[in-house]
N, CA, C and O atoms as a Maestro MAE file, in Angstrom:
{
 s_m_m2io_version
 :::
 2.0.0
}

f_m_ct {
 s_m_title
 :::
 protein
 m_atom[280] {
  # First column is atom index #
  i_m_mmod_type
  r_m_x_coord
  r_m_y_coord
  r_m_z_coord
  i_m_residue_number
  s_m_chain_name
  s_m_pdb_residue_name
  s_m_pdb_atom_name
  i_m_atomic_number
  :::
  1 25 113.077 92.120 107.478 1 A "UNK " " N  " 7
  2 3 112.917 90.689 107.341 1 A "UNK " " CA " 6
  3 2 113.428 89.970 108.584 1 A "UNK " " C  " 6
  4 15 112.828 88.992 109.029 1 A "UNK " " O  " 8
  5 25 114.517 90.446 109.133 2 A "UNK " " N  " 7
  6 3 115.085 89.817 110.330 2 A "UNK " " CA " 6
  7 2 114.081 89.870 111.478 2 A "UNK " " C  " 6
  8 15 113.997 88.938 112.277 2 A "UNK " " O  " 8
  9 25 113.331 90.948 111.556 3 A "UNK " " N  " 7
  10 3 112.331 91.120 112.611 3 A "UNK " " CA " 6
  11 2 111.323 89.964 112.613 3 A "UNK " " C  " 6
  12 15 110.820 89.580 113.669 3 A "UNK " " O  " 8
  13 25 111.034 89.418 111.448 4 A "UNK " " N  " 7
  14 3 110.025 88.371 111.316 4 A "UNK " " CA " 6
  15 2 110.632 87.035 110.881 4 A "UNK " " C  " 6
  16 15 109.988 86.252 110.181 4 A "UNK " " O  " 8
  17 25 111.873 86.781 111.298 5 A "UNK " " N  " 7
  18 3 112.581 85.596 110.820 5 A "UNK " " CA " 6
  19 2 111.890 84.290 111.185 5 A "UNK " " C  " 6
  20 15 111.913 83.344 110.398 5 A "UNK " " O  " 8
  21 25 111.280 84.219 112.353 6 A "UNK " " N  " 7
  22 3 110.584 82.988 112.744 6 A "UNK " " CA " 6
  23 2 109.454 82.681 111.759 6 A "UNK " " C  " 6
  24 15 109.220 81.521 111.421 6 A "UNK " " O  " 8
  25 25 108.760 83.715 111.302 7 A "UNK " " N  " 7
  26 3 107.690 83.514 110.315 7 A "UNK " " CA " 6
  27 2 108.281 83.070 108.978 7 A "UNK " " C  " 6
  28 15 107.713 82.210 108.305 7 A "UNK " " O  " 8
  29 25 109.416 83.649 108.591 8 A "UNK " " N  " 7
  30 3 110.079 83.255 107.344 8 A "UNK " " CA " 6
  31 2 110.427 81.767 107.401 8 A "UNK " " C  " 6
  32 15 110.101 81.014 106.484 8 A "UNK " " O  " 8
  33 25 111.087 81.350 108.473 9 A "UNK " " N  " 7
  34 3 111.474 79.939 108.595 9 A "UNK " " CA " 6
  35 2 110.255 79.027 108.608 9 A "UNK " " C  " 6
  36 15 110.238 77.994 107.938 9 A "UNK " " O  " 8
  37 25 109.244 79.407 109.366 10 A "UNK " " N  " 7
  38 3 108.044 78.586 109.439 10 A "UNK " " CA " 6
  39 2 107.334 78.469 108.100 10 A "UNK " " C  " 6
  40 15 106.918 77.380 107.702 10 A "UNK " " O  " 8
  41 25 107.198 79.593 107.405 11 A "UNK " " N  " 7
  42 3 106.535 79.585 106.093 11 A "UNK " " CA " 6
  43 2 107.308 78.745 105.082 11 A "UNK " " C  " 6
  44 15 106.718 77.956 104.345 11 A "UNK " " O  " 8
  45 25 108.633 78.917 105.047 12 A "UNK " " N  " 7
  46 3 109.430 78.151 104.088 12 A "UNK " " CA " 6
  47 2 109.400 76.660 104.409 12 A "UNK " " C  " 6
  48 15 109.391 75.825 103.504 12 A "UNK " " O  " 8
  49 25 109.384 76.334 105.685 13 A "UNK " " N  " 7
  50 3 109.305 74.936 106.080 13 A "UNK " " CA " 6
  51 2 107.963 74.331 105.663 13 A "UNK " " C  " 6
  52 15 107.921 73.243 105.087 13 A "UNK " " O  " 8
  53 25 106.880 75.030 105.951 14 A "UNK " " N  " 7
  54 3 105.545 74.505 105.651 14 A "UNK " " CA " 6
  55 2 105.265 74.464 104.149 14 A "UNK " " C  " 6
  56 15 104.819 73.443 103.625 14 A "UNK " " O  " 8
  57 25 105.526 75.574 103.462 15 A "UNK " " N  " 7
  58 3 105.154 75.668 102.044 15 A "UNK " " CA " 6
  59 2 106.134 74.989 101.100 15 A "UNK " " C  " 6
  60 15 105.731 74.473 100.057 15 A "UNK " " O  " 8
  61 25 107.427 74.983 101.456 16 A "UNK " " N  " 7
  62 3 108.437 74.476 100.517 16 A "UNK " " CA " 6
  63 2 109.334 73.392 101.108 16 A "UNK " " C  " 6
  64 15 110.305 72.977 100.475 16 A "UNK " " O  " 8
  65 25 109.012 72.926 102.329 17 A "UNK " " N  " 7
  66 3 109.781 71.876 103.007 17 A "UNK " " CA " 6
  67 2 111.280 72.211 103.082 17 A "UNK " " C  " 6
  68 15 112.128 71.350 102.843 17 A "UNK " " O  " 8
  69 25 111.593 73.464 103.415 18 A "UNK " " N  " 7
  70 3 112.978 73.904 103.545 18 A "UNK " " CA " 6
  71 2 113.383 73.795 105.015 18 A "UNK " " C  " 6
  72 15 112.759 74.404 105.883 18 A "UNK " " O  " 8
  73 25 114.417 73.026 105.283 19 A "UNK " " N  " 7
  74 3 114.947 72.877 106.634 19 A "UNK " " CA " 6
  75 2 115.880 74.051 106.950 19 A "UNK " " C  " 6
  76 15 116.440 74.658 106.037 19 A "UNK " " O  " 8
  77 25 116.050 74.374 108.236 20 A "UNK " " N  " 7
  78 3 116.927 75.494 108.593 20 A "UNK " " CA " 6
  79 2 118.338 75.383 108.023 20 A "UNK " " C  " 6
  80 15 118.913 76.389 107.608 20 A "UNK " " O  " 8
  81 25 118.903 74.182 107.996 21 A "UNK " " N  " 7
  82 3 120.262 74.041 107.444 21 A "UNK " " CA " 6
  83 2 120.280 74.307 105.939 21 A "UNK " " C  " 6
  84 15 121.274 74.810 105.415 21 A "UNK " " O  " 8
  85 25 119.202 73.979 105.246 22 A "UNK " " N  " 7
  86 3 119.107 74.282 103.815 22 A "UNK " " CA " 6
  87 2 118.978 75.789 103.599 22 A "UNK " " C  " 6
  88 15 119.564 76.348 102.672 22 A "UNK " " O  " 8
  89 25 118.218 76.424 104.453 23 A "UNK " " N  " 7
  90 3 118.030 77.871 104.361 23 A "UNK " " CA " 6
  91 2 119.350 78.606 104.544 23 A "UNK " " C  " 6
  92 15 119.609 79.600 103.866 23 A "UNK " " O  " 8
  93 25 120.183 78.121 105.456 24 A "UNK " " N  " 7
  94 3 121.476 78.757 105.718 24 A "UNK " " CA " 6
  95 2 122.408 78.706 104.510 24 A "UNK " " C  " 6
  96 15 123.277 79.567 104.365 24 A "UNK " " O  " 8
  97 25 122.238 77.710 103.644 25 A "UNK " " N  " 7
  98 3 123.120 77.557 102.474 25 A "UNK " " CA " 6
  99 2 122.479 78.040 101.170 25 A "UNK " " C  " 6
  100 15 123.099 77.948 100.110 25 A "UNK " " O  " 8
  101 25 121.265 78.545 101.234 26 A "UNK " " N  " 7
  102 3 120.495 78.888 100.041 26 A "UNK " " CA " 6
  103 2 121.012 80.171 99.374 26 A "UNK " " C  " 6
  104 15 121.441 81.108 100.047 26 A "UNK " " O  " 8
  105 25 120.961 80.187 98.056 27 A "UNK " " N  " 7
  106 3 121.341 81.403 97.333 27 A "UNK " " CA " 6
  107 2 120.264 82.464 97.520 27 A "UNK " " C  " 6
  108 15 119.112 82.148 97.818 27 A "UNK " " O  " 8
  109 25 120.642 83.697 97.344 28 A "UNK " " N  " 7
  110 3 119.692 84.803 97.450 28 A "UNK " " CA " 6
  111 2 118.589 84.659 96.416 28 A "UNK " " C  " 6
  112 15 117.419 84.887 96.722 28 A "UNK " " O  " 8
  113 25 118.946 84.284 95.204 29 A "UNK " " N  " 7
  114 3 117.957 84.124 94.136 29 A "UNK " " CA " 6
  115 2 116.918 83.079 94.521 29 A "UNK " " C  " 6
  116 15 115.720 83.309 94.361 29 A "UNK " " O  " 8
  117 25 117.361 81.945 95.023 30 A "UNK " " N  " 7
  118 3 116.448 80.879 95.418 30 A "UNK " " CA " 6
  119 2 115.569 81.316 96.587 30 A "UNK " " C  " 6
  120 15 114.364 81.066 96.594 30 A "UNK " " O  " 8
  121 25 116.182 81.973 97.577 31 A "UNK " " N  " 7
  122 3 115.444 82.457 98.731 31 A "UNK " " CA " 6
  123 2 114.322 83.403 98.301 31 A "UNK " " C  " 6
  124 15 113.179 83.239 98.729 31 A "UNK " " O  " 8
  125 25 114.632 84.383 97.466 32 A "UNK " " N  " 7
  126 3 113.625 85.344 97.017 32 A "UNK " " CA " 6
  127 2 112.531 84.678 96.185 32 A "UNK " " C  " 6
  128 15 111.367 85.071 96.256 32 A "UNK " " O  " 8
  129 25 112.902 83.679 95.406 33 A "UNK " " N  " 7
  130 3 111.909 82.936 94.622 33 A "UNK " " CA " 6
  131 2 110.938 82.208 95.548 33 A "UNK " " C  " 6
  132 15 109.728 82.234 95.323 33 A "UNK " " O  " 8
  133 25 111.457 81.568 96.574 34 A "UNK " " N  " 7
  134 3 110.590 80.845 97.501 34 A "UNK " " CA " 6
  135 2 109.705 81.796 98.304 34 A "UNK " " C  " 6
  136 15 108.533 81.502 98.538 34 A "UNK " " O  " 8
  137 25 110.255 82.927 98.724 35 A "UNK " " N  " 7
  138 3 109.461 83.926 99.451 35 A "UNK " " CA " 6
  139 2 108.325 84.436 98.557 35 A "UNK " " C  " 6
  140 15 107.195 84.612 99.013 35 A "UNK " " O  " 8
  141 25 108.640 84.668 97.292 36 A "UNK " " N  " 7
  142 3 107.644 85.210 96.354 36 A "UNK " " CA " 6
  143 2 106.526 84.222 96.057 36 A "UNK " " C  " 6
  144 15 105.453 84.619 95.601 36 A "UNK " " O  " 8
  145 25 106.764 82.942 96.309 37 A "UNK " " N  " 7
  146 3 105.758 81.931 95.976 37 A "UNK " " CA " 6
  147 2 105.137 81.291 97.219 37 A "UNK " " C  " 6
  148 15 104.626 80.173 97.154 37 A "UNK " " O  " 8
  149 25 105.182 81.993 98.338 38 A "UNK " " N  " 7
  150 3 104.541 81.480 99.549 38 A "UNK " " CA " 6
  151 2 103.034 81.438 99.349 38 A "UNK " " C  " 6
  152 15 102.467 82.248 98.615 38 A "UNK " " O  " 8
  153 25 102.395 80.481 100.014 39 A "UNK " " N  " 7
  154 3 100.955 80.307 99.887 39 A "UNK " " CA " 6
  155 2 100.163 81.343 100.680 39 A "UNK " " C  " 6
  156 15 100.727 82.187 101.376 39 A "UNK " " O  " 8
  157 25 98.850 81.253 100.554 40 A "UNK " " N  " 7
  158 3 97.960 82.210 101.213 40 A "UNK " " CA " 6
  159 2 98.013 82.126 102.729 40 A "UNK " " C  " 6
  160 15 97.707 83.108 103.404 40 A "UNK " " O  " 8
  161 25 98.389 80.992 103.277 41 A "UNK " " N  " 7
  162 3 98.469 80.835 104.731 41 A "UNK " " CA " 6
  163 2 99.751 81.419 105.327 41 A "UNK " " C  " 6
  164 15 99.884 81.486 106.549 41 A "UNK " " O  " 8
  165 25 100.675 81.834 104.501 42 A "UNK " " N  " 7
  166 3 101.969 82.322 104.969 42 A "UNK " " CA " 6
  167 2 101.807 83.547 105.873 42 A "UNK " " C  " 6
  168 15 101.040 84.461 105.572 42 A "UNK " " O  " 8
  169 25 102.535 83.544 106.969 43 A "UNK " " N  " 7
  170 3 102.501 84.658 107.916 43 A "UNK " " CA " 6
  171 2 103.404 85.804 107.493 43 A "UNK " " C  " 6
  172 15 103.051 86.970 107.673 43 A "UNK " " O  " 8
  173 25 104.573 85.487 106.931 44 A "UNK " " N  " 7
  174 3 105.556 86.531 106.654 44 A "UNK " " CA " 6
  175 2 105.022 87.655 105.768 44 A "UNK " " C  " 6
  176 15 105.224 88.817 106.122 44 A "UNK " " O  " 8
  177 25 104.357 87.395 104.643 45 A "UNK " " N  " 7
  178 3 103.890 88.518 103.816 45 A "UNK " " CA " 6
  179 2 102.949 89.472 104.566 45 A "UNK " " C  " 6
  180 15 103.011 90.686 104.372 45 A "UNK " " O  " 8
  181 25 102.097 88.932 105.401 46 A "UNK " " N  " 7
  182 3 101.184 89.793 106.180 46 A "UNK " " CA " 6
  183 2 101.959 90.624 107.195 46 A "UNK " " C  " 6
  184 15 101.693 91.815 107.360 46 A "UNK " " O  " 8
  185 25 102.911 90.004 107.870 47 A "UNK " " N  " 7
  186 3 103.722 90.750 108.836 47 A "UNK " " CA " 6
  187 2 104.544 91.830 108.144 47 A "UNK " " C  " 6
  188 15 104.667 92.941 108.658 47 A "UNK " " O  " 8
  189 25 105.102 91.515 106.993 48 A "UNK " " N  " 7
  190 3 105.930 92.455 106.235 48 A "UNK " " CA " 6
  191 2 105.122 93.681 105.820 48 A "UNK " " C  " 6
  192 15 105.610 94.808 105.902 48 A "UNK " " O  " 8
  193 25 103.895 93.463 105.378 49 A "UNK " " N  " 7
  194 3 103.042 94.575 104.963 49 A "UNK " " CA " 6
  195 2 102.729 95.512 106.128 49 A "UNK " " C  " 6
  196 15 102.564 96.715 105.926 49 A "UNK " " O  " 8
  197 25 102.647 94.978 107.326 50 A "UNK " " N  " 7
  198 3 102.324 95.799 108.494 50 A "UNK " " CA " 6
  199 2 103.559 96.417 109.146 50 A "UNK " " C  " 6
  200 15 103.419 97.207 110.080 50 A "UNK " " O  " 8
  201 25 104.749 96.084 108.686 51 A "UNK " " N  " 7
  202 3 105.977 96.613 109.277 51 A "UNK " " CA " 6
  203 2 106.208 98.037 108.784 51 A "UNK " " C  " 6
  204 15 106.357 98.268 107.583 51 A "UNK " " O  " 8
  205 25 106.238 98.991 109.713 52 A "UNK " " N  " 7
  206 3 106.472 100.375 109.275 52 A "UNK " " CA " 6
  207 2 107.869 100.535 108.712 52 A "UNK " " C  " 6
  208 15 108.805 99.855 109.132 52 A "UNK " " O  " 8
  209 25 107.997 101.422 107.779 53 A "UNK " " N  " 7
  210 3 109.319 101.715 107.242 53 A "UNK " " CA " 6
  211 2 109.511 103.214 107.209 53 A "UNK " " C  " 6
  212 15 108.543 103.969 107.113 53 A "UNK " " O  " 8
  213 25 110.723 103.635 107.286 54 A "UNK " " N  " 7
  214 3 111.047 105.050 107.285 54 A "UNK " " CA " 6
  215 2 111.248 105.494 105.850 54 A "UNK " " C  " 6
  216 15 112.039 104.915 105.104 54 A "UNK " " O  " 8
  217 25 110.524 106.523 105.482 55 A "UNK " " N  " 7
  218 3 110.625 107.070 104.130 55 A "UNK " " CA " 6
  219 2 110.913 108.556 104.251 55 A "UNK " " C  " 6
  220 15 110.125 109.308 104.824 55 A "UNK " " O  " 8
  221 25 112.052 108.972 103.704 56 A "UNK " " N  " 7
  222 3 112.457 110.379 103.761 56 A "UNK " " CA " 6
  223 2 112.411 111.070 102.406 56 A "UNK " " C  " 6
  224 15 112.359 112.297 102.330 56 A "UNK " " O  " 8
  225 25 112.431 110.290 101.352 57 A "UNK " " N  " 7
  226 3 112.492 110.848 100.005 57 A "UNK " " CA " 6
  227 2 111.120 111.409 99.605 57 A "UNK " " C  " 6
  228 15 110.137 110.669 99.624 57 A "UNK " " O  " 8
  229 25 111.030 112.690 99.244 58 A "UNK " " N  " 7
  230 3 109.740 113.278 98.870 58 A "UNK " " CA " 6
  231 2 109.046 112.554 97.718 58 A "UNK " " C  " 6
  232 15 107.820 112.444 97.713 58 A "UNK " " O  " 8
  233 25 109.792 112.068 96.762 59 A "UNK " " N  " 7
  234 3 109.199 111.345 95.637 59 A "UNK " " CA " 6
  235 2 108.578 110.019 96.100 59 A "UNK " " C  " 6
  236 15 107.509 109.625 95.634 59 A "UNK " " O  " 8
  237 25 109.261 109.349 97.014 60 A "UNK " " N  " 7
  238 3 108.742 108.093 97.548 60 A "UNK " " CA " 6
  239 2 107.490 108.344 98.390 60 A "UNK " " C  " 6
  240 15 106.524 107.584 98.317 60 A "UNK " " O  " 8
  241 25 107.511 109.398 99.180 61 A "UNK " " N  " 7
  242 3 106.327 109.756 99.972 61 A "UNK " " CA " 6
  243 2 105.149 110.042 99.052 61 A "UNK " " C  " 6
  244 15 104.032 109.598 99.318 61 A "UNK " " O  " 8
  245 25 105.387 110.774 97.980 62 A "UNK " " N  " 7
  246 3 104.321 111.078 97.019 62 A "UNK " " CA " 6
  247 2 103.787 109.800 96.381 62 A "UNK " " C  " 6
  248 15 102.579 109.659 96.194 62 A "UNK " " O  " 8
  249 25 104.660 108.890 96.052 63 A "UNK " " N  " 7
  250 3 104.231 107.630 95.443 63 A "UNK " " CA " 6
  251 2 103.362 106.826 96.402 63 A "UNK " " C  " 6
  252 15 102.339 106.273 95.997 63 A "UNK " " O  " 8
  253 25 103.761 106.756 97.668 64 A "UNK " " N  " 7
  254 3 103.037 105.973 98.661 64 A "UNK " " CA " 6
  255 2 101.678 106.604 98.979 64 A "UNK " " C  " 6
  256 15 100.664 105.910 99.052 64 A "UNK " " O  " 8
  257 25 101.670 107.915 99.165 65 A "UNK " " N  " 7
  258 3 100.442 108.589 99.596 65 A "UNK " " CA " 6
  259 2 99.528 109.005 98.456 65 A "UNK " " C  " 6
  260 15 98.330 109.208 98.651 65 A "UNK " " O  " 8
  261 25 100.104 109.130 97.257 66 A "UNK " " N  " 7
  262 3 99.305 109.611 96.136 66 A "UNK " " CA " 6
  263 2 99.178 111.121 96.105 66 A "UNK " " C  " 6
  264 15 98.462 111.671 95.268 66 A "UNK " " O  " 8
  265 25 99.874 111.802 97.021 67 A "UNK " " N  " 7
  266 3 99.854 113.259 97.064 67 A "UNK " " CA " 6
  267 2 101.076 113.779 96.327 67 A "UNK " " C  " 6
  268 15 102.202 113.517 96.750 67 A "UNK " " O  " 8
  269 25 100.883 114.508 95.238 68 A "UNK " " N  " 7
  270 3 102.035 114.974 94.456 68 A "UNK " " CA " 6
  271 2 102.901 115.968 95.240 68 A "UNK " " C  " 6
  272 15 102.412 116.694 96.105 68 A "UNK " " O  " 8
  273 25 104.173 115.980 94.922 69 A "UNK " " N  " 7
  274 3 105.073 116.958 95.518 69 A "UNK " " CA " 6
  275 2 104.854 118.300 94.822 69 A "UNK " " C  " 6
  276 15 104.413 118.350 93.674 69 A "UNK " " O  " 8
  277 25 105.161 119.365 95.518 70 A "UNK " " N  " 7
  278 3 104.992 120.705 94.925 70 A "UNK " " CA " 6
  279 2 106.088 121.038 93.968 70 A "UNK " " C  " 6
  280 15 106.093 122.124 93.387 70 A "UNK " " O  " 8
  :::
 }
 m_bond[279] {
  # First column is bond index #
  i_m_from
  i_m_to
  i_m_order
  :::
  1 1 2 1
  2 2 3 1
  3 3 4 2
  4 3 5 1
  5 5 6 1
  6 6 7 1
  7 7 8 2
  8 7 9 1
  9 9 10 1
  10 10 11 1
  11 11 12 2
  12 11 13 1
  13 13 14 1
  14 14 15 1
  15 15 16 2
  16 15 17 1
  17 17 18 1
  18 18 19 1
  19 19 20 2
  20 19 21 1
  21 21 22 1
  22 22 23 1
  23 23 24 2
  24 23 25 1
  25 25 26 1
  26 26 27 1
  27 27 28 2
  28 27 29 1
  29 29 30 1
  30 30 31 1
  31 31 32 2
  32 31 33 1
  33 33 34 1
  34 34 35 1
  35 35 36 2
  36 35 37 1
  37 37 38 1
  38 38 39 1
  39 39 40 2
  40 39 41 1
  41 41 42 1
  42 42 43 1
  43 43 44 2
  44 43 45 1
  45 45 46 1
  46 46 47 1
  47 47 48 2
  48 47 49 1
  49 49 50 1
  50 50 51 1
  51 51 52 2
  52 51 53 1
  53 53 54 1
  54 54 55 1
  55 55 56 2
  56 55 57 1
  57 57 58 1
  58 58 59 1
  59 59 60 2
  60 59 61 1
  61 61 62 1
  62 62 63 1
  63 63 64 2
  64 63 65 1
  65 65 66 1
  66 66 67 1
  67 67 68 2
  68 67 69 1
  69 69 70 1
  70 70 71 1
  71 71 72 2
  72 71 73 1
  73 73 74 1
  74 74 75 1
  75 75 76 2
  76 75 77 1
  77 77 78 1
  78 78 79 1
  79 79 80 2
  80 79 81 1
  81 81 82 1
  82 82 83 1
  83 83 84 2
  84 83 85 1
  85 85 86 1
  86 86 87 1
  87 87 88 2
  88 87 89 1
  89 89 90 1
  90 90 91 1
  91 91 92 2
  92 91 93 1
  93 93 94 1
  94 94 95 1
  95 95 96 2
  96 95 97 1
  97 97 98 1
  98 98 99 1
  99 99 100 2
  100 99 101 1
  101 101 102 1
  102 102 103 1
  103 103 104 2
  104 103 105 1
  105 105 106 1
  106 106 107 1
  107 107 108 2
  108 107 109 1
  109 109 110 1
  110 110 111 1
  111 111 112 2
  112 111 113 1
  113 113 114 1
  114 114 115 1
  115 115 116 2
  116 115 117 1
  117 117 118 1
  118 118 119 1
  119 119 120 2
  120 119 121 1
  121 121 122 1
  122 122 123 1
  123 123 124 2
  124 123 125 1
  125 125 126 1
  126 126 127 1
  127 127 128 2
  128 127 129 1
  129 129 130 1
  130 130 131 1
  131 131 132 2
  132 131 133 1
  133 133 134 1
  134 134 135 1
  135 135 136 2
  136 135 137 1
  137 137 138 1
  138 138 139 1
  139 139 140 2
  140 139 141 1
  141 141 142 1
  142 142 143 1
  143 143 144 2
  144 143 145 1
  145 145 146 1
  146 146 147 1
  147 147 148 2
  148 147 149 1
  149 149 150 1
  150 150 151 1
  151 151 152 2
  152 151 153 1
  153 153 154 1
  154 154 155 1
  155 155 156 2
  156 155 157 1
  157 157 158 1
  158 158 159 1
  159 159 160 2
  160 159 161 1
  161 161 162 1
  162 162 163 1
  163 163 164 2
  164 163 165 1
  165 165 166 1
  166 166 167 1
  167 167 168 2
  168 167 169 1
  169 169 170 1
  170 170 171 1
  171 171 172 2
  172 171 173 1
  173 173 174 1
  174 174 175 1
  175 175 176 2
  176 175 177 1
  177 177 178 1
  178 178 179 1
  179 179 180 2
  180 179 181 1
  181 181 182 1
  182 182 183 1
  183 183 184 2
  184 183 185 1
  185 185 186 1
  186 186 187 1
  187 187 188 2
  188 187 189 1
  189 189 190 1
  190 190 191 1
  191 191 192 2
  192 191 193 1
  193 193 194 1
  194 194 195 1
  195 195 196 2
  196 195 197 1
  197 197 198 1
  198 198 199 1
  199 199 200 2
  200 199 201 1
  201 201 202 1
  202 202 203 1
  203 203 204 2
  204 203 205 1
  205 205 206 1
  206 206 207 1
  207 207 208 2
  208 207 209 1
  209 209 210 1
  210 210 211 1
  211 211 212 2
  212 211 213 1
  213 213 214 1
  214 214 215 1
  215 215 216 2
  216 215 217 1
  217 217 218 1
  218 218 219 1
  219 219 220 2
  220 219 221 1
  221 221 222 1
  222 222 223 1
  223 223 224 2
  224 223 225 1
  225 225 226 1
  226 226 227 1
  227 227 228 2
  228 227 229 1
  229 229 230 1
  230 230 231 1
  231 231 232 2
  232 231 233 1
  233 233 234 1
  234 234 235 1
  235 235 236 2
  236 235 237 1
  237 237 238 1
  238 238 239 1
  239 239 240 2
  240 239 241 1
  241 241 242 1
  242 242 243 1
  243 243 244 2
  244 243 245 1
  245 245 246 1
  246 246 247 1
  247 247 248 2
  248 247 249 1
  249 249 250 1
  250 250 251 1
  251 251 252 2
  252 251 253 1
  253 253 254 1
  254 254 255 1
  255 255 256 2
  256 255 257 1
  257 257 258 1
  258 258 259 1
  259 259 260 2
  260 259 261 1
  261 261 262 1
  262 262 263 1
  263 263 264 2
  264 263 265 1
  265 265 266 1
  266 266 267 1
  267 267 268 2
  268 267 269 1
  269 269 270 1
  270 270 271 1
  271 271 272 2
  272 271 273 1
  273 273 274 1
  274 274 275 1
  275 275 276 2
  276 275 277 1
  277 277 278 1
  278 278 279 1
  279 279 280 2
  :::
 }
}
C-alpha cells in the first residue's frame, strides 16, 4: 500500500473528500471502509491488483494457481 500512497491519497480525496490531515488521524476501520468503497475511477485498486507479492506457502500457491498440492 505504501508503494501506491499517492494513488491512495488522490482516490480518497476525489471519492470521499478526505484531506491529508484527516487521513493522518483516521482510524484503521474507517480507512479500510473508505478504501473498500472507492469508485470505478480509483487508481489504487488497479495498482494493487498489479503489485506482485511473494507467496511461499504451498497452500496459498495452490489457491492462487488452482493447481492442487501433492
